[in-house]
C-alpha positions as CSV (number, residue, x, y, z in Angstrom):
1,M,126.1,58.4,106.0
2,S,129.3,57.4,104.2
3,S,131.2,60.0,102.2
4,F,132.2,57.4,99.6
5,H,130.2,56.8,96.4
6,S,129.2,53.2,95.7
7,D,132.1,52.7,93.2
8,E,134.6,54.4,95.4
9,I,136.8,52.2,97.5
10,E,138.4,52.9,100.9
11,C,140.3,56.1,100.9
12,A,144.0,56.4,101.4
13,D,145.7,58.4,104.1
14,P,145.6,62.2,103.2
15,Q,149.4,62.3,103.5
16,D,149.7,59.4,101.1
17,I,147.4,61.2,98.6
18,A,149.3,64.5,98.9
19,S,152.7,62.8,98.5
20,N,151.8,60.5,95.6
21,K,149.3,62.5,93.5
22,F,151.8,62.9,90.7
23,M,152.6,59.2,90.7
24,A,148.9,58.4,90.5
25,I,148.4,60.8,87.6
26,C,151.4,59.2,85.7
27,S,149.4,55.9,85.9
28,Y,147.1,57.0,83.2
29,L,149.8,58.3,80.7
30,G,150.6,55.1,78.8
31,I,154.0,53.5,79.6
32,L,154.4,55.9,82.4
33,V,152.3,53.5,84.4
34,L,155.7,51.9,85.2
35,I,156.7,54.8,87.4
36,P,154.2,54.3,90.2
37,L,154.5,50.5,89.8
38,L,158.2,50.6,90.4
39,L,158.7,53.7,92.6
40,A,155.6,53.9,94.8
41,K,154.9,50.4,95.9
42,Q,154.4,51.5,99.5
43,S,151.6,53.9,98.5
44,T,148.1,52.6,98.7
45,F,146.9,55.6,96.6
46,A,149.5,55.3,93.8
47,T,149.2,51.5,93.7
48,F,145.4,51.7,93.3
49,H,145.8,54.1,90.4
50,A,148.7,52.1,88.9
51,R,146.4,49.0,88.7
52,Q,143.7,51.1,87.1
53,G,146.3,52.5,84.7
54,V,147.5,49.1,83.7
55,N,143.9,48.4,82.5
56,V,143.9,51.6,80.4
57,F,147.4,50.8,79.0
58,L,146.3,47.4,78.0
59,L,143.3,48.9,76.2
60,Y,145.7,51.1,74.3
61,V,147.8,48.1,73.4
62,L,144.7,46.1,72.4
63,S,143.5,48.9,70.1
64,S,146.9,48.9,68.4
65,I,147.0,45.2,67.9
66,V,143.4,45.1,66.5
67,S,144.3,47.8,63.9
68,Y,147.0,45.5,62.5
69,I,144.8,42.4,62.0
70,P,144.1,42.5,58.2
71,F,141.3,39.9,58.0
72,L,139.2,41.3,60.9
73,P,136.1,43.0,59.6
74,F,135.7,46.6,60.8
75,D,139.2,46.5,62.3
76,G,139.6,50.2,61.9
77,M,136.3,51.0,63.6
78,I,136.9,48.5,66.5
79,S,140.4,49.8,67.1
80,G,139.2,53.4,66.9
81,I,136.5,52.8,69.5
82,A,138.9,51.1,71.8
83,Y,141.4,53.9,71.4
84,V,138.8,56.6,72.1
85,A,137.6,54.6,75.1
86,A,141.2,54.4,76.4
87,I,141.5,58.2,76.1
88,V,138.2,58.7,78.0
89,F,139.3,56.3,80.7
90,S,142.6,58.1,81.0
91,I,140.9,61.4,81.5
92,I,138.6,60.0,84.1
93,G,141.5,58.4,85.9
94,I,143.6,61.6,85.8
95,L,140.7,63.6,87.2
96,N,140.1,61.1,90.0
97,A,143.8,61.0,90.9
98,A,144.0,64.8,90.8
99,K,141.0,65.1,93.2
100,G,142.5,62.5,95.5
101,R,139.8,59.9,94.9
102,M,140.3,56.2,94.7
103,K,137.4,55.5,92.3
104,R,137.3,52.6,90.0
105,L,137.1,53.3,86.3
106,P,133.8,52.4,84.6
107,I,133.7,49.0,82.7
108,I,137.4,48.2,83.1
109,G,137.9,49.2,86.7
110,D,137.1,45.8,88.2
111,I,139.5,43.9,86.0
112,R,142.7,43.0,87.9
113,F,145.9,42.1,86.1
114,L,148.2,43.0,89.0
């Protein structure tokens, strides 16, 4: 039986995980997603989390943009929900990275911008 959950992808090398855990955690802290994107390109683990982190960062950006659209009905509620979702996804991502898991985020994890 496999040790991976159905939404968990192939695991990185344990050395890669140990060396790049901090970079992976940075991926979920807003603009700090640039750190692993620029400094840890060789790491499978950090690159995976950076790609997930880009999705979270774009959700933060989207929530900010929506809050400034004056004619959009319920713009405050929509941006608030998107912002809270981004925070929840950040926490999930940080926990996965800290535990050394390469697990996709719910809902937005399969979206690929990079």
